[in-house]
C-alpha positions as CSV (number, residue, x, y, z in Angstrom):
1,M,-83.7,-125.0,-22.9
2,Q,-80.1,-125.7,-22.5
3,L,-80.0,-122.1,-20.5
4,S,-82.4,-123.4,-18.1
5,N,-80.6,-126.6,-17.3
6,E,-77.5,-124.7,-16.6
7,T,-79.1,-122.5,-14.3
8,S,-80.6,-124.8,-12.7
9,R,-77.6,-126.6,-12.1
10,S,-75.8,-123.2,-11.1
11,T,-78.7,-122.5,-8.3
12,L,-78.3,-126.0,-7.1
13,T,-74.7,-125.8,-6.8
14,D,-75.1,-122.5,-4.8
15,E,-77.6,-123.9,-2.5
16,R,-75.4,-127.0,-1.6
17,G,-72.4,-124.5,-1.5
18,V,-74.2,-122.5,1.1
19,S,-75.5,-125.5,2.9
20,I,-72.1,-127.0,3.0
21,L,-70.4,-123.5,4.1
22,A,-73.3,-123.2,7.2
23,R,-72.6,-126.7,8.2
24,S,-68.8,-125.9,8.4
25,L,-69.4,-123.0,10.2
26,F,-71.4,-124.7,12.9
27,K,-68.9,-127.6,13.3
28,E,-65.9,-124.7,13.5
29,M,-68.0,-122.8,16.1
30,R,-69.1,-125.4,18.3
31,T,-65.2,-126.9,18.1
32,Q,-64.3,-123.8,19.5
33,G,-66.7,-123.9,22.4
34,Y,-69.2,-121.6,21.2
35,S,-72.9,-122.4,22.7
36,P,-75.7,-122.8,20.7
37,D,-77.2,-119.9,22.3
38,Q,-74.1,-117.7,21.0
39,I,-74.6,-119.4,17.5
40,V,-78.2,-118.3,17.4
41,G,-77.0,-115.2,18.4
42,L,-74.8,-115.0,15.6
43,S,-77.3,-116.1,13.4
44,S,-79.5,-113.5,14.4
45,E,-77.1,-110.5,13.4
46,L,-76.3,-112.1,10.5
47,I,-80.3,-112.2,9.4
48,E,-80.6,-108.4,10.8
49,L,-77.7,-107.5,8.6
50,V,-79.0,-109.1,5.5
51,R,-82.5,-107.4,6.1
52,D,-80.8,-104.0,6.4
53,D,-79.0,-104.8,3.2
54,L,-82.3,-105.5,1.5
55,R,-84.2,-102.7,2.9
56,S,-81.4,-100.3,1.7
57,G,-81.6,-101.6,-1.9
58,L,-85.4,-101.2,-1.9
59,A,-84.3,-97.4,-0.7
60,A,-82.4,-96.8,-3.6
61,E,-84.8,-98.3,-6.3
């Protein structure tokens, strides 16, 4: 039971960390003058990279 609680806390911490990172990156990009369209473009590129990485991982299995 304790392992489950530790795992849940770790997952929650990871999710919070990702959320904080995303907000920080967004704020920094806006401060640096990036437009919302440019930020969406970056997000799309990141999603594409993750998709490709997942696909290559599946192909290796």
